[in-house]
OpenMM code with the backbone's topology and positions (N, CA, C; nanometers):
from openmm import Vec3, app, unit

residues = "MET ASN GLU GLU ASN CYS ALA ILE TYR ILE GLY ILE ALA THR SER LYS GLY ASN ALA SER ASN LEU GLN GLY GLY VAL GLY LEU SER VAL TYR ASN TYR ASP GLY GLN LEU VAL ASP GLU ASN ASN LEU LEU VAL GLY GLU ILE ALA ASP SER ALA GLU LEU GLU LEU ILE ALA LEU ILE GLU ALA ILE ALA TYR ALA ARG ASP GLY ASP CYS LEU TYR SER SER SER GLU TYR CYS VAL LYS GLY PHE ASN GLU TRP LEU ASP ASN TRP LYS ALA LYS GLY TRP ARG LYS SER ASP LYS LYS PRO VAL ALA ASN ARG HIS LEU TRP GLN GLN VAL ASP THR LEU ARG SER SER LYS PHE VAL GLU VAL ARG ARG ALA HIS LYS VAL GLY ASP PHE GLU GLN MET GLY ARG ALA GLY ASP MET ALA ARG THR ARG LEU".split()
positions = [
    Vec3(-1.1106, -3.0740, -2.5149),
    Vec3(-1.2372, -3.0466, -2.4521),
    Vec3(-1.3204, -3.1743, -2.4502),
    Vec3(-1.3961, -3.1953, -2.3438),
    Vec3(-1.4753, -3.3169, -2.3345),
    Vec3(-1.6019, -3.3062, -2.4183),
    Vec3(-1.6814, -3.4131, -2.4179),
    Vec3(-1.7950, -3.4221, -2.5092),
    Vec3(-1.9268, -3.3704, -2.4526),
    Vec3(-1.9307, -3.3247, -2.3279),
    Vec3(-2.0570, -3.2739, -2.2754),
    Vec3(-2.0840, -3.1339, -2.3279),
    Vec3(-2.2091, -3.0939, -2.3204),
    Vec3(-2.2444, -2.9596, -2.3658),
    Vec3(-2.1827, -2.8549, -2.2757),
    Vec3(-2.1570, -2.7404, -2.3348),
    Vec3(-2.0861, -2.6341, -2.2640),
    Vec3(-2.1611, -2.5024, -2.2710),
    Vec3(-2.1237, -2.4145, -2.1804),
    Vec3(-2.1674, -2.2753, -2.1823),
    Vec3(-2.0485, -2.1935, -2.2304),
    Vec3(-2.0678, -2.1175, -2.3358),
    Vec3(-1.9600, -2.0389, -2.3957),
    Vec3(-1.9918, -1.8912, -2.3752),
    Vec3(-1.9025, -1.8221, -2.3060),
    Vec3(-1.9199, -1.6801, -2.2772),
    Vec3(-1.8357, -1.5997, -2.3751),
    Vec3(-1.8975, -1.4964, -2.4325),
    Vec3(-1.8360, -1.4169, -2.5381),
    Vec3(-1.8008, -1.2793, -2.4839),
    Vec3(-1.6741, -1.2407, -2.4991),
    Vec3(-1.6309, -1.1080, -2.4579),
    Vec3(-1.5634, -1.0361, -2.5730),
    Vec3(-1.5739, -0.9040, -2.5731),
    Vec3(-1.5050, -0.8233, -2.6736),
    Vec3(-1.4328, -0.7088, -2.6056),
    Vec3(-1.3343, -0.6553, -2.6751),
    Vec3(-1.2635, -0.5355, -2.6301),
    Vec3(-1.2186, -0.4602, -2.7543),
    Vec3(-1.2156, -0.3283, -2.7462),
    Vec3(-1.1724, -0.2465, -2.8591),
    Vec3(-1.0619, -0.1515, -2.8171),
    Vec3(-0.9828, -0.1117, -2.9152),
    Vec3(-0.8813, -0.0084, -2.8928),
    Vec3(-0.8486, 0.0556, -3.0267),
    Vec3(-0.7884, 0.1718, -3.0194),
    Vec3(-0.7414, 0.2379, -3.1413),
    Vec3(-0.6139, 0.1687, -3.1868),
    Vec3(-0.6109, 0.1301, -3.3120),
    Vec3(-0.4913, 0.0706, -3.3684),
    Vec3(-0.4031, 0.1776, -3.4300),
    Vec3(-0.3166, 0.1382, -3.5182),
    Vec3(-0.2327, 0.2341, -3.5904),
    Vec3(-0.3202, 0.3241, -3.6766),
    Vec3(-0.2821, 0.4475, -3.6923),
    Vec3(-0.3533, 0.5458, -3.7754),
    Vec3(-0.4981, 0.5644, -3.7301),
    Vec3(-0.5216, 0.5487, -3.6022),
    Vec3(-0.6539, 0.5700, -3.5413),
    Vec3(-0.7615, 0.4742, -3.5900),
    Vec3(-0.7238, 0.3610, -3.6454),
    Vec3(-0.8222, 0.2601, -3.6831),
    Vec3(-0.8671, 0.1859, -3.5584),
    Vec3(-0.9942, 0.1504, -3.5544),
    Vec3(-1.0477, 0.0741, -3.4433),
    Vec3(-1.0181, -0.0732, -3.4677),
    Vec3(-0.9632, -0.1396, -3.3669),
    Vec3(-0.9404, -0.2834, -3.3764),
    Vec3(-1.0036, -0.3494, -3.2557),
    Vec3(-1.0247, -0.4789, -3.2661),
    Vec3(-1.0946, -0.5465, -3.1580),
    Vec3(-1.0333, -0.6794, -3.1215),
    Vec3(-1.0628, -0.7202, -3.0004),
    Vec3(-1.0268, -0.8521, -2.9529),
    Vec3(-1.1541, -0.9273, -2.9185),
    Vec3(-1.1522, -1.0563, -2.9443),
    Vec3(-1.2636, -1.1442, -2.9113),
    Vec3(-1.2114, -1.2485, -2.8143),
    Vec3(-1.2846, -1.2710, -2.7075),
    Vec3(-1.2480, -1.3734, -2.6111),
    Vec3(-1.3638, -1.4678, -2.5863),
    Vec3(-1.3327, -1.5959, -2.5759),
    Vec3(-1.4319, -1.6971, -2.5419),
    Vec3(-1.3846, -1.7702, -2.4175),
    Vec3(-1.4704, -1.7823, -2.3193),
    Vec3(-1.4412, -1.8683, -2.2048),
    Vec3(-1.5482, -1.9767, -2.2039),
    Vec3(-1.5027, -2.1011, -2.1947),
    Vec3(-1.5897, -2.2167, -2.2132),
    Vec3(-1.5962, -2.2958, -2.0826),
    Vec3(-1.7178, -2.3186, -2.0365),
    Vec3(-1.7409, -2.3888, -1.9106),
    Vec3(-1.8304, -2.5093, -1.9348),
    Vec3(-1.8017, -2.6194, -1.8628),
    Vec3(-1.8964, -2.7300, -1.8660),
    Vec3(-2.0133, -2.6938, -1.7747),
    Vec3(-2.1167, -2.7751, -1.7747),
    Vec3(-2.2350, -2.7390, -1.6974),
    Vec3(-2.2181, -2.7621, -1.5479),
    Vec3(-2.1009, -2.8104, -1.5066),
    Vec3(-2.0665, -2.8139, -1.3641),
    Vec3(-1.9981, -2.6847, -1.3227),
    Vec3(-1.9795, -2.5939, -1.4191),
    Vec3(-1.9181, -2.4650, -1.3897),
    Vec3(-1.7666, -2.4643, -1.3948),
    Vec3(-1.7069, -2.5704, -1.4451),
    Vec3(-1.5612, -2.5790, -1.4549),
    Vec3(-1.5147, -2.5194, -1.5879),
    Vec3(-1.4132, -2.4349, -1.5813),
    Vec3(-1.3536, -2.3800, -1.7029),
    Vec3(-1.2839, -2.4926, -1.7778),
    Vec3(-1.3201, -2.5133, -1.9044),
    Vec3(-1.2607, -2.6221, -1.9816),
    Vec3(-1.1791, -2.5735, -2.1009),
    Vec3(-1.1971, -2.4475, -2.1419),
    Vec3(-1.1186, -2.3962, -2.2541),
    Vec3(-1.1313, -2.2440, -2.2587),
    Vec3(-1.0319, -2.1817, -2.3185),
    Vec3(-1.0339, -2.0382, -2.3451),
    Vec3(-0.9749, -2.0165, -2.4828),
    Vec3(-1.0237, -1.9135, -2.5491),
    Vec3(-0.9751, -1.8851, -2.6830),
    Vec3(-0.9876, -1.7352, -2.7062),
    Vec3(-0.9007, -1.6806, -2.7899),
    Vec3(-0.9122, -1.5390, -2.8236),
    Vec3(-0.8524, -1.5129, -2.9602),
    Vec3(-0.8899, -1.4002, -3.0177),
    Vec3(-0.8333, -1.3611, -3.1461),
    Vec3(-0.8384, -1.2103, -3.1612),
    Vec3(-0.7507, -1.1602, -3.2438),
    Vec3(-0.7452, -1.0184, -3.2763),
    Vec3(-0.8195, -0.9961, -3.4071),
    Vec3(-0.9057, -0.8966, -3.4090),
    Vec3(-0.9779, -0.8590, -3.5304),
    Vec3(-0.9186, -0.7270, -3.5761),
    Vec3(-0.8561, -0.7282, -3.6928),
    Vec3(-0.7818, -0.6128, -3.7420),
    Vec3(-0.8563, -0.4819, -3.7412),
    Vec3(-0.9284, -0.4520, -3.8453),
    Vec3(-1.0014, -0.3250, -3.8550),
    Vec3(-1.1501, -0.3509, -3.8457),
    Vec3(-1.2160, -0.2751, -3.7601),
    Vec3(-1.3609, -0.2851, -3.7475),
    Vec3(-1.4213, -0.1457, -3.7564),
    Vec3(-1.5464, -0.1406, -3.7979),
    Vec3(-1.6150, -0.0116, -3.8096),
    Vec3(-1.6661, 0.0369, -3.6746),
    Vec3(-1.7197, -0.0566, -3.5955),
    Vec3(-1.7787, -0.0192, -3.4669),
    Vec3(-1.7940, -0.1433, -3.3794),
    Vec3(-1.8411, -0.1230, -3.2579),
    Vec3(-1.8530, -0.2355, -3.1651),
    Vec3(-1.9613, -0.3342, -3.2085),
    Vec3(-2.0656, -0.2889, -3.2781),
    Vec3(-2.1689, -0.3811, -3.3263),
    Vec3(-2.1092, -0.4825, -3.4233),
    Vec3(-2.0207, -0.4368, -3.5097),
    Vec3(-1.9537, -0.5278, -3.6025),
    Vec3(-1.8689, -0.6284, -3.5256),
    Vec3(-1.7956, -0.5817, -3.4257),
    Vec3(-1.7124, -0.6713, -3.3451),
    Vec3(-1.7979, -0.7718, -3.2687),
    Vec3(-1.9103, -0.7282, -3.2141),
    Vec3(-1.9993, -0.8200, -3.1432),
    Vec3(-2.0475, -0.9315, -3.2353),
    Vec3(-2.0794, -0.8974, -3.3591),
    Vec3(-2.1234, -0.9988, -3.4549),
    Vec3(-2.0107, -1.0936, -3.4931),
    Vec3(-1.8917, -1.0406, -3.5124),
    Vec3(-1.7762, -1.1260, -3.5425),
    Vec3(-1.7533, -1.2224, -3.4265),
    Vec3(-1.7661, -1.1728, -3.3041),
    Vec3(-1.7496, -1.2578, -3.1860),
    Vec3(-1.8563, -1.3668, -3.1819),
    Vec3(-1.9804, -1.3313, -3.2148),
    Vec3(-2.0875, -1.4306, -3.2184),
    Vec3(-2.0583, -1.5370, -3.3234),
    Vec3(-2.0121, -1.4959, -3.4393),
    Vec3(-1.9771, -1.5909, -3.5460),
    Vec3(-1.8685, -1.6864, -3.4981),
    Vec3(-1.7648, -1.6331, -3.4359),
    Vec3(-1.6564, -1.7179, -3.3845),
    Vec3(-1.7084, -1.8163, -3.2804),
    Vec3(-1.7968, -1.7701, -3.1932),
    Vec3(-1.8511, -1.8577, -3.0891),
    Vec3(-1.9380, -1.9683, -3.1482),
    Vec3(-2.0216, -1.9342, -3.2457),
    Vec3(-2.1048, -2.0368, -3.3092),
    Vec3(-2.0168, -2.1374, -3.3819),
    Vec3(-1.9149, -2.0886, -3.4521),
    Vec3(-1.8244, -2.1787, -3.5237),
    Vec3(-1.7535, -2.2728, -3.4266),
    Vec3(-1.7175, -2.2233, -3.3102),
    Vec3(-1.6487, -2.3029, -3.2080),
    Vec3(-1.7427, -2.4043, -3.1432),
    Vec3(-1.8683, -2.3673, -3.1258),
    Vec3(-1.9648, -2.4466, -3.0488),
    Vec3(-1.9996, -2.5783, -3.1174),
    Vec3(-2.0533, -2.6674, -3.0346),
    Vec3(-2.1095, -2.7936, -3.0834),
    Vec3(-2.2601, -2.7913, -3.0614),
    Vec3(-2.3296, -2.8819, -3.1270),
    Vec3(-2.4738, -2.8942, -3.1048),
    Vec3(-2.5031, -2.9022, -2.9558),
    Vec3(-2.6000, -2.8234, -2.9124),
    Vec3(-2.6427, -2.8271, -2.7733),
    Vec3(-2.5735, -2.7285, -2.6819),
    Vec3(-2.4685, -2.6626, -2.7294),
    Vec3(-2.4002, -2.5635, -2.6461),
    Vec3(-2.4864, -2.4385, -2.6329),
    Vec3(-2.4619, -2.3642, -2.5264),
    Vec3(-2.5338, -2.2393, -2.5022),
    Vec3(-2.4334, -2.1250, -2.5011),
    Vec3(-2.4588, -2.0229, -2.5818),
    Vec3(-2.3703, -1.9075, -2.5919),
    Vec3(-2.4289, -1.7923, -2.5120),
    Vec3(-2.3427, -1.7230, -2.4387),
    Vec3(-2.3847, -1.6087, -2.3583),
    Vec3(-2.3139, -1.4840, -2.4082),
    Vec3(-2.3933, -1.3825, -2.4392),
    Vec3(-2.3408, -1.2561, -2.4888),
    Vec3(-2.4032, -1.1417, -2.4097),
    Vec3(-2.3276, -1.0362, -2.3899),
    Vec3(-2.3834, -0.9167, -2.3259),
    Vec3(-2.4496, -0.8254, -2.4290),
    Vec3(-2.4431, -0.8632, -2.5562),
    Vec3(-2.4961, -0.7813, -2.6650),
    Vec3(-2.6431, -0.8120, -2.6923),
    Vec3(-2.7290, -0.7175, -2.6583),
    Vec3(-2.8710, -0.7325, -2.6885),
    Vec3(-2.8919, -0.7426, -2.8399),
    Vec3(-2.8124, -0.6680, -2.9159),
    Vec3(-2.8172, -0.6699, -3.0622),
    Vec3(-2.7968, -0.8121, -3.1152),
    Vec3(-2.6968, -0.8816, -3.0649),
    Vec3(-2.6693, -1.0177, -3.1114),
    Vec3(-2.7749, -1.1166, -3.0638),
    Vec3(-2.8137, -1.1066, -2.9378),
    Vec3(-2.9103, -1.2013, -2.8822),
    Vec3(-3.0461, -1.1865, -2.9509),
    Vec3(-3.0952, -1.0644, -2.9618),
    Vec3(-3.2246, -1.0437, -3.0282),
    Vec3(-3.2153, -1.0715, -3.1778),
    Vec3(-3.1037, -1.0343, -3.2385),
    Vec3(-3.0862, -1.0633, -3.3801),
    Vec3(-3.0934, -1.2120, -3.4081),
    Vec3(-3.0247, -1.2911, -3.3274),
    Vec3(-3.0220, -1.4361, -3.3444),
    Vec3(-3.1587, -1.4981, -3.3164),
    Vec3(-3.2207, -1.4581, -3.2068),
    Vec3(-3.3426, -1.5237, -3.1595),
    Vec3(-3.4729, -1.4659, -3.2141),
    Vec3(-3.4752, -1.3367, -3.2487),
    Vec3(-3.6019, -1.2729, -3.2838),
    Vec3(-3.6065, -1.2135, -3.4243),
    Vec3(-3.4981, -1.1559, -3.4703),
    Vec3(-3.5040, -1.0741, -3.5912),
    Vec3(-3.4594, -1.1445, -3.7190),
    Vec3(-3.3693, -1.2392, -3.7099),
    Vec3(-3.3026, -1.2949, -3.8278),
    Vec3(-3.3998, -1.3530, -3.9305),
    Vec3(-3.4938, -1.4330, -3.8865),
    Vec3(-3.5881, -1.4935, -3.9818),
    Vec3(-3.6726, -1.3881, -4.0530),
    Vec3(-3.7151, -1.2852, -3.9798),
    Vec3(-3.7927, -1.1773, -4.0425),
    Vec3(-3.7088, -1.0997, -4.1432),
    Vec3(-3.5840, -1.0718, -4.1087),
    Vec3(-3.4961, -1.0010, -4.2028),
    Vec3(-3.4829, -1.0786, -4.3331),
    Vec3(-3.4594, -1.2086, -4.3216),
    Vec3(-3.4464, -1.2919, -4.4418),
    Vec3(-3.5745, -1.2884, -4.5240),
    Vec3(-3.6878, -1.3046, -4.4569),
    Vec3(-3.8167, -1.3073, -4.5266),
    Vec3(-3.8462, -1.1754, -4.5973),
    Vec3(-3.7920, -1.0667, -4.5449),
    Vec3(-3.8158, -0.9338, -4.6030),
    Vec3(-3.7008, -0.8887, -4.6927),
    Vec3(-3.6212, -0.9844, -4.7409),
    Vec3(-3.5113, -0.9495, -4.8302),
    Vec3(-3.4012, -0.8706, -4.7614),
    Vec3(-3.3727, -0.9057, -4.6374),
    Vec3(-3.2687, -0.8420, -4.5562),
    Vec3(-3.2976, -0.6940, -4.5333),
    Vec3(-3.4246, -0.6690, -4.5047),
    Vec3(-3.4684, -0.5342, -4.4680),
    Vec3(-3.5354, -0.5408, -4.3318),
    Vec3(-3.5224, -0.4302, -4.2581),
    Vec3(-3.5860, -0.4201, -4.1272),
    Vec3(-3.7315, -0.3780, -4.1445),
    Vec3(-3.8038, -0.3719, -4.0348),
    Vec3(-3.9460, -0.3355, -4.0418),
    Vec3(-3.9672, -0.1949, -4.0968),
    Vec3(-3.8669, -0.1078, -4.0834),
    Vec3(-3.8777, 0.0281, -4.1394),
    Vec3(-3.8322, 0.0351, -4.2851),
    Vec3(-3.8094, -0.0820, -4.3453),
    Vec3(-3.7706, -0.0959, -4.4864),
    Vec3(-3.6242, -0.0612, -4.5147),
    Vec3(-3.5504, -0.0224, -4.4131),
    Vec3(-3.4082, 0.0076, -4.4309),
    Vec3(-3.3292, -0.1227, -4.4341),
    Vec3(-3.2165, -0.1241, -4.5055),
    Vec3(-3.1345, -0.2451, -4.5106),
    Vec3(-3.0793, -0.2807, -4.3721),
    Vec3(-3.0651, -0.4097, -4.3489),
    Vec3(-3.0067, -0.4585, -4.2242),
    Vec3(-2.8586, -0.4220, -4.2221),
    Vec3(-2.8149, -0.3601, -4.1143),
    Vec3(-2.6724, -0.3281, -4.0983),
    Vec3(-2.5934, -0.4576, -4.0805),
    Vec3(-2.4737, -0.4600, -4.1321),
    Vec3(-2.3846, -0.5764, -4.1207),
    Vec3(-2.4463, -0.7028, -4.1812),
    Vec3(-2.5173, -0.6843, -4.2907),
    Vec3(-2.5875, -0.7959, -4.3546),
    Vec3(-2.4951, -0.9144, -4.3812),
    Vec3(-2.3760, -0.8876, -4.4323),
    Vec3(-2.2839, -0.9972, -4.4655),
    Vec3(-2.2498, -1.0800, -4.3415),
    Vec3(-2.2419, -1.0160, -4.2260),
    Vec3(-2.2135, -1.0893, -4.1026),
    Vec3(-2.3366, -1.1662, -4.0551),
    Vec3(-2.4529, -1.1063, -4.0645),
    Vec3(-2.5754, -1.1775, -4.0269),
    Vec3(-2.5984, -1.2977, -4.1179),
    Vec3(-2.5595, -1.2872, -4.2439),
    Vec3(-2.5729, -1.4021, -4.3335),
    Vec3(-2.4798, -1.5151, -4.2905),
    Vec3(-2.3618, -1.4810, -4.2395),
    Vec3(-2.2726, -1.5840, -4.1852),
    Vec3(-2.3342, -1.6490, -4.0618),
    Vec3(-2.3931, -1.5679, -3.9752),
    Vec3(-2.4624, -1.6216, -3.8574),
    Vec3(-2.5716, -1.7182, -3.9020),
    Vec3(-2.6493, -1.6794, -4.0017),
    Vec3(-2.7582, -1.7628, -4.0513),
    Vec3(-2.7064, -1.8952, -4.1065),
    Vec3(-2.5990, -1.8900, -4.1822),
    Vec3(-2.5404, -2.0129, -4.2367),
    Vec3(-2.4945, -2.1052, -4.1246),
    Vec3(-2.4263, -2.0501, -4.0253),
    Vec3(-2.3783, -2.1315, -3.9133),
    Vec3(-2.4936, -2.1893, -3.8320),
    Vec3(-2.5960, -2.1101, -3.8093),
    Vec3(-2.7057, -2.1591, -3.7258),
    Vec3(-2.7857, -2.2672, -3.7975),
    Vec3(-2.7786, -2.2717, -3.9297),
    Vec3(-2.8485, -2.3781, -4.0019),
    Vec3(-2.7708, -2.5095, -3.9987),
    Vec3(-2.6444, -2.5047, -3.9574),
    Vec3(-2.5628, -2.6263, -3.9560),
    Vec3(-2.5488, -2.6892, -3.8178),
    Vec3(-2.5903, -2.6178, -3.7122),
    Vec3(-2.5837, -2.6749, -3.5777),
    Vec3(-2.6838, -2.6058, -3.4877),
    Vec3(-2.7242, -2.6772, -3.3829),
    Vec3(-2.8197, -2.6207, -3.2882),
    Vec3(-2.7452, -2.5645, -3.1683),
    Vec3(-2.7542, -2.4345, -3.1502),
    Vec3(-2.7008, -2.3694, -3.0302),
    Vec3(-2.8059, -2.2713, -2.9798),
    Vec3(-2.7998, -2.2434, -2.8518),
    Vec3(-2.8836, -2.1390, -2.7936),
    Vec3(-2.7979, -2.0153, -2.7750),
    Vec3(-2.8581, -1.8987, -2.7910),
    Vec3(-2.7889, -1.7729, -2.7633),
    Vec3(-2.8726, -1.6988, -2.6597),
    Vec3(-2.8094, -1.6706, -2.5460),
    Vec3(-2.8787, -1.6048, -2.4352),
    Vec3(-2.8052, -1.4784, -2.3943),
    Vec3(-2.8789, -1.3908, -2.3306),
    Vec3(-2.8203, -1.2672, -2.2780),
    Vec3(-2.7522, -1.2981, -2.1455),
    Vec3(-2.6278, -1.2587, -2.1340),
    Vec3(-2.5553, -1.2748, -2.0082),
    Vec3(-2.6056, -1.1702, -1.9102),
    Vec3(-2.6189, -1.2095, -1.7865),
    Vec3(-2.6647, -1.1184, -1.6820),
    Vec3(-2.5467, -1.0755, -1.5974),
    Vec3(-2.5444, -0.9507, -1.5601),
    Vec3(-2.4308, -0.8951, -1.4868),
    Vec3(-2.4071, -0.9659, -1.3545),
    Vec3(-2.5115, -1.0094, -1.2876),
    Vec3(-2.4936, -1.0694, -1.1561),
    Vec3(-2.4520, -1.2155, -1.1682),
    Vec3(-2.5340, -1.2981, -1.2293),
    Vec3(-2.5088, -1.4412, -1.2330),
    Vec3(-2.3923, -1.4836, -1.3202),
    Vec3(-2.3613, -1.4063, -1.4222),
    Vec3(-2.2577, -1.4452, -1.5181),
    Vec3(-2.1344, -1.3560, -1.5097),
    Vec3(-2.1204, -1.2822, -1.4017),
    Vec3(-2.0152, -1.1812, -1.3910),
    Vec3(-1.8753, -1.2403, -1.4081),
    Vec3(-1.8451, -1.3456, -1.3356),
    Vec3(-1.7105, -1.4035, -1.3407),
    Vec3(-1.6783, -1.4580, -1.4797),
    Vec3(-1.7722, -1.5316, -1.5386),
    Vec3(-1.7490, -1.5925, -1.6691),
    Vec3(-1.7351, -1.4869, -1.7782),
    Vec3(-1.8209, -1.3858, -1.7742),
    Vec3(-1.8118, -1.2783, -1.8734),
    Vec3(-1.6836, -1.1982, -1.8540),
    Vec3(-1.6451, -1.1772, -1.7292),
    Vec3(-1.5205, -1.1058, -1.7013),
    Vec3(-1.4005, -1.1786, -1.7577),
    Vec3(-1.4012, -1.3101, -1.7443),
    Vec3(-1.2900, -1.3896, -1.7978),
    Vec3(-1.2858, -1.3810, -1.9505),
    Vec3(-1.4023, -1.3869, -2.0148),
    Vec3(-1.4070, -1.3743, -2.1610),
    Vec3(-1.3575, -1.2366, -2.2037),
    Vec3(-1.3975, -1.1332, -2.1316),
    Vec3(-1.3495, -0.9979, -2.1613),
    Vec3(-1.1997, -0.9856, -2.1426),
    Vec3(-1.1469, -1.0487, -2.0379),
    Vec3(-1.0019, -1.0490, -2.0158),
    Vec3(-0.9294, -1.1165, -2.1316),
    Vec3(-0.9863, -1.2265, -2.1804),
    Vec3(-0.9267, -1.2960, -2.2950),
    Vec3(-0.9249, -1.2050, -2.4174),
    Vec3(-1.0319, -1.1310, -2.4386),
    Vec3(-1.0385, -1.0383, -2.5526),
    Vec3(-0.9332, -0.9288, -2.5389),
    Vec3(-0.9175, -0.8745, -2.4188),
    Vec3(-0.8211, -0.7658, -2.3972),
    Vec3(-0.6766, -0.8111, -2.4151),
    Vec3(-0.6473, -0.9383, -2.3912),
    Vec3(-0.5090, -0.9850, -2.4077),
    Vec3(-0.4643, -0.9803, -2.5531),
    Vec3(-0.5590, -0.9726, -2.6469),
    Vec3(-0.5237, -0.9674, -2.7895),
    Vec3(-0.4943, -0.8266, -2.8382),
    Vec3(-0.5230, -0.7267, -2.7562),
    Vec3(-0.5039, -0.5878, -2.8009),
    Vec3(-0.3664, -0.5361, -2.7646),
] * unit.nanometer
topology = app.Topology()
chain = topology.addChain("A")
for resn in residues:
    res = topology.addResidue(resn, chain)
    for name in ("N", "CA", "C"):
        topology.addAtom(name, app.Element.getBySymbol(name[0]), res)
């Protein structure tokens, strides 16, 4: 991959594994800012509790993959708002939400926090119209792991 900043699109897919366990695939499609596909990556996530957990695992993988200045695109409002709006408040309140309940998937959000303190990335919400092709490719990458 070249040294310019990239846009990284995050896709997920789920299916029932053996014994009715939910498993997930994570796909990343990486584009330079000229819109050229420069890399693709995917992985299988064994057992997951729900899609929110998989979305967070996908965000963690994308942040770990990214370099300073990259922009990550996710269709998950949970991940985008968590990263941009909620994370600092959760930490300040001892990993509790405004209703005093514990933050779900705390261990994963703590990984997100650790990664975000080591590099600067933006996390944005992918839009169905403008980002359709890139998000579709990331989703296809995720499905190939299932």
